[in-house]
N, C-alpha and C positions, 0 to 999 in steps of 0.2 A: 705189323711193326708197332702201331700205336698201342695195340693190346699188350705186347711184350713190354713196352715202356711203362705202361700202367702197373704191370705186375712187379717190375723191378723197382718202381717208385714206392709201391706199398711195402715191399720187403726192406728197402733202405730206410723208409720212414719208421719202420718197426725198430730198427737198430738205434735210431736217433731219439725216438720218443720214450723208450724205457729208461727209467731212472733207477740207478742202483740203490739197493736197500741196505747194503752192508755198511756198517759204521767203521770209521777209521780207528785203527788200534793205536793206543798210546805206547810210546817206547820209553820206558823208564827202567831204572835199576830195580832190583827185587825189593830193596828196602823201601824206596819211594812208592813203589807200586802197592805194597802192603799197607803203607801209611795212607795212600790216597783212597784205598777201599774203605778204610775205617772212617775217613773224614767226608764221604759223599753225603750231601744233604738231601732231604726229601724234595726240595725245590728243583735240584738238578735232575733227580729221577723223573719228576713230572715233565720237565723240559725235554728230556730224552724221549719219553713216551709220546709227547706231542709231535716231535720231529719225525719219529717213526711212523705215526699214523698219517702225517701229511705225505710222506713219501709213498706209502701204500695207496693212499687216495689218488695221488698223481699217477702212479703206475696203472691203477684200474681205469682212470680217465683216459690215459693214452691207449689202453687196450680197447676201450669203448670207441675211441676216435677212429682207430684202425678198422673196427668192425663196421662203423658207419660209412667209412670211405668205400669199403668193399660193397656194402649194400647200395650205396649211390651208384657205383659202377654197374652193379647188376640191374639197378632200376633203369638206367639209360640204355641197357642192352648191349654194352660193350662186351665182346666175347671172352669172358673169363671161362666160359664153358662152351667151346665150339662143338664138342661132341654132342651136347644136347640139341644145339641148333641143327646140326647135320642129321641127327636122328629124326627130329620133327619134320624137316624138309623131305626126308626119305618117305615118311609116312604120308605126307601131303602131296606127293609128286603127281598122283592121278586124280586129285581133287580139282576138277575144272571150275568149281564155284569160286575158287580163290584167285583164278586168273582174270582179275577184273582191273581194268584201267580207268582213266578219267571218264566221267559221265557214264559209267557202267559199260563202256566198250571193252571188248576182249583185249587182253594184253598180247596174245600171240596170233599169228596167222599160220596157216598150213605151210610147211616147208615146201618150197617150189623153186624152180630155176630162177636165178636172179634176172634173167632176161624177161620174165613175165611180170616183174614188179613195176608198178606205175604209181602215179601220184596218190591214188586212193589207198595204197599200201604203206604210205609213210606213217611214222609214229606207231608202228607195230614192231614186235620182236619176231625174229626168225630163230628157231631153236635148231642147233646142230649137235651131232655127236663129234667128239674129238677125232674119232677114226675117220669120219668123212672129211673133216677139215684137214687132217694130216695127209689124207690121200690126195686132195686137190692142191695142197700147199706143202709138199714134202720138203721144200727148202727150209721150212720153219715158220712158225706163227709169230706175229709181232708181240713184243713184250707186253705192250698195253692190253692186248687181247687176252693173253694167258693170265695176266694179273687180275683182270676183271673176272674171268671165269673162276679163278681160285677164290677170290674174296666173296663173290656173289653165290658161288657154288651152283652155277647153272651156265650152260653154254648158249647164251642168247645174244644176238646181234640186232641192234636197232636199225630199222630201215629209215634212212634220212634222205631228205630231198637233195641235200648237197651231194650225196653220193650218186643219186639218180642223175643229177645234172652232169656229173663227171662221166658216168657210164654212157649217157646219151651223146655226149660230145664225141667219143670214139666210135660209137655205133654209127653216127651220121657220116663219119669219114669213110667207113667201109660200105655202108648202105645209105647213100645220100637220099634225103627226102625230096619230094617234088617241090619245085620252087613256087613261091607265091606269085600273085598276079603282077606285082611290081618288079618281079625278077630278082628279088632278094630273098635268099634262104637264110636259115640260122647260121651264125658264124661258128666255125669250128677251129680248134687248135690241135695240131699234130704233136706239139711239144708243150707239156705243162709241168710247172713246178708248184707243188702244193706247199704253201707257206701258211702261217697262222700261229695263234697262241699255243703254248704248251698244253698238251692233253686235250686237244680239240677233236681228235679222231682221224688225223691224217693217215697214220699207218694202217688203221683198221679199214679205212676207205680204200687205200691202195690194195690191201689184201683181198677185199671183196671185189675190186675191179679185176684183179688177176683171176679170181675164181670165176667171174662172169666170162672173161675172155677165153678161158680154157673150156668152159662149158660150151662156148660157141665154136670151138675147134681151132682157136688161134694158137700160134706158136709164141709163147711168152717166156722171155728171159727175165726171171724174177730174182731180185737180190734183197732179201729181208734185212740184212745187216751190212750196209755199205761200209761202215766203219771197219769191219773186219778185213777189208782189202788194204787198209793202211796201218794196221796194228798187228804186231806179233809175227813170229816166223823168221825165216832167213831172208836177207836182202843183199843183192849183189849189184854192182855197177856193171852195165853192159857197154863196152866201148863201141860196139857196132851201132847201137841206137842212141847212146848217150842218156839212156834212161836206167831206172833201177828195176831189176827183176826180183819178183817174189814168188819163187817156184812152189812153195808150200800152199800159199793162197790160191795160186793158179790151178793147182790140181783139185782143190776143194771147189773152186768155181765150176770146173768142168764136171765134177761128180754131181753137184747140185743141179746143173742144167740137164743132166741125163735122167734124174730121178722121175720126172713126170713126162719128159719128151722123148724117151728112148725110141718108142715105136715110130714116132713121126720122123725123127732124125734118120732112121734107117731107110727112109723113102726119099730123102732129099740128097741129091748128088752134089759133090763138090764142084764148084765152078771156077776156082782159082787154083792154078797148079804151079805157081811160082815157088821157089825154095823157101822153106820155113827156117828162119835163123835159129840157131841153138844158143843157149846160154849156160850159165853155171847151174849144175844140179843142186838140189837141197843136200848140202853136206858132201857133195861128190866132186866138186870142182869142174873144170872144163874137160870136154872130150878131146882126146888127142887126135889131131889131124882131120877133124870133122867140124865144120862150123855151120852146116845147114843140112836139111833133109827135104825130100820131095815126096809128096803123096802120090801113089800110083794112080793111073787112070781108072775111072770107074769107082773110085772111093766115094763113100757117102759122108755126110756130116757126122754120123755116128762113128765111122772109122777114124775120122779126124780127131774127134774128142777122145776116143780110146787111145790114140797115139800119144796125146798129151798126158793122159793119166798114167800110161805105162812107162813113158820115158820122161824122167824128171827134167832132163836138159831141154826138152821141147815144150814143157808145160806152158811157159809164158808165151812163147811164139805161137802156140796153138790157140790160146785165148785171144791174142791179137788177130790172128787169121780168122777165127770164128766170127768176130765182129764184122769183118769185111764180107764173109760168106753170107751172114744173115741179111746184109743189105741187098744181096742179089736174089733173095727168096721172094718170088712174086706169086706163087701158086696159092699161098695162104697168108692171111694177115699176120704180121709180126709186131709184137709189142715189147718194148723194154720198160720194165718197172723197177725202179731203184729206190729203196727206202734208206733213210739216213744219208740222203744225197748231199746234204750240206757238208758232210765230213770229207767230201772230195774237193772242197774249195779252201782247205786250210792245211796246216802242217800235219805230217804223219807222225808215227811213233818212232821213225827211223832217223838216224843221224850219220852224216859223213864225217869221219875223223879228219880234222884239220891239223891239229898239233897233238902232242901227247896228252894235253889236258883240255882240249876243246874240240867240239864237234859242230858241224853246221846242220841245222834241222832241215830235213828233206820234205819239200812240199808234195802234196798228194798228186799234183799234176806231173811230177817227175817220175812217178811209178808207172811202169809200162801198161799194166792192166787198167789202171784208172784212166790213163791218157787215151786208151783205145775206146773206152765206153762213156767218158764224161760228157763229151760234146753233144749239144742238141742242134747244132747247125747242119742239119741234114733233112731229108724228106721222110724219114721213118717216124713211126709213132713212138713216143717216149714220154714217160711221166716219172718224175722224181719227187719224193716227199722229204721235207725237212724234218729232222728229229731233234727237238730241243733238249731231250734227255741225254744226248751225247755230249753236252757241254762244249759244243764247238764255238759258241759265241755268235754274236750278231754279224751277219754278212751284209755287204753293200747291196743295194737294190739291183744295179746293173752288173750281173755276174758275167765273167768271161765265158765264151762258148755257149751262151744261153740267149735265145731271142728276147727282146725287150718286153714283149707282151706275154711271155710264157708264165710269168709268176702270178699266181692267184692266191687270195687269202681264203683259207678254209675256215668256216665259222664254228664257234662253240655252240653248245646246245641252245636252241631257241626255247621260249617259254613253254610252247606246246610239247617239245621234245623232253624238256625237263620234267613236265608233269607225268609223262609216261614212264620215264626213268625212275622217278620216286615211287610211283605205284608198283613198279617192278621190284624195287628194293623192299617195299612192304611185303610183296608176295614171297620174297626170299628171306624174310625175317631180319633184314638189316635195320628196319624201322618197325617199332611196335605198332601193331594195327590200331589199338585203342587210343594211342597218342597221336595218330596221324591226322593232319588237317591241311586244307589248302593254304592257310596262313603260314603254317610251320614249314611246309616244303618250299614255299616261295621265299622264305627267309634264307634258307641255305642256298637257294638258286642265286639270289642277289648277292649273298655274302661271297659265294665262289665265282660270281660273274659267269656262270655257265660252264665252268671247268669241270669236266667229267670226273677226274681223279679226286678233286677236292669235294665234289658233291658226294661221292661215295665215302670219303673219309668223314664228312660231317653228318651223314645220314643217321648213325646210331645216337646222335645227340638230340634227336627229336624225341621229346617225352612230354 
């Protein structure tokens, strides 16, 4: 975006800097015009010549100024020619001598299961293929992750200690360590809300946690875009529940859950056989004479989800039932991972008509699907990540349906992490290698206060 702004600024400055060289024509009658031609003095001719030369010099100066601006942008490495950078990176992809981090350490470690990562692997990059990431996270990658991949032109993820602490917290819940001699083991939390400054890596850490849990064989209900539950699509008031049904989103929720977990869900039997209430279908209205449906005995969770996908009237009811069914799964660990979790504590995109000219905004807690999954007041493992890019606004510290000690601050880059990140940007030609120094990368670190997005934006200015 910054590069496009620079290009538009250059083109607009060109239009403003050029001074027209045409002289204003005099409008006289033919007699006066012929008389004026005969009475033009030599001094007037000299003045006209001087004015014309000044205009030409101003025009040439403006052109030189534009060229110098373009040269300056090229000098600082701002991508006026992204094709050239891409070409050089493709040529250097197998040159391991360039993969050098701080103090001569390697930038990358061999790709391995996240469960094998320990403290000694922090401040190193893991490189992935997009196919592998999309396979383990078919619901979608976080926007911050894909944006960094696109700008850096490499699919590398930094191993951070803050992520390892998050992973080990849930690992200790399933596989508790031996207690110490004083009888006190490490404290664990089954419910966690990741808060912290904008662009500190909450969404990426959550995605890596989901990847680790799935590698361990867990059943993970992953929502990469929680805001989509409260925005867009049809919405109807259900008089049976006094909540608002969103059948379009409900069907997408069920489809996303099937993408990675289909084979596992076929092995998990349904344990609740109460009637599932039906609601309005997406653009189909109510079913006549039918207000509920029952799953046949012997049905699996896969059958339940397929019912909600196939029958739009049952979509919302199936999502609500699925939440209850997952709380009864004991054979394997179950994790609920919700990104953009803060969008479930504010108003939705929907409104209830009050008069012809006014509507009442509908809160997210009034939406049936959100109401079923938002609460953390239970014994299941659940982690939600706040996303400040959704412009939800600042929420109070004591959130409803969330334990008081669940909220933790996720840190920005530390100084050691920032050093590795800047060396990674040198490797990917975001920073000119000959202009790079410890003093300069520390300047952008302190200027951005460890904000990852701002550091990436400031990196090309190192020269």
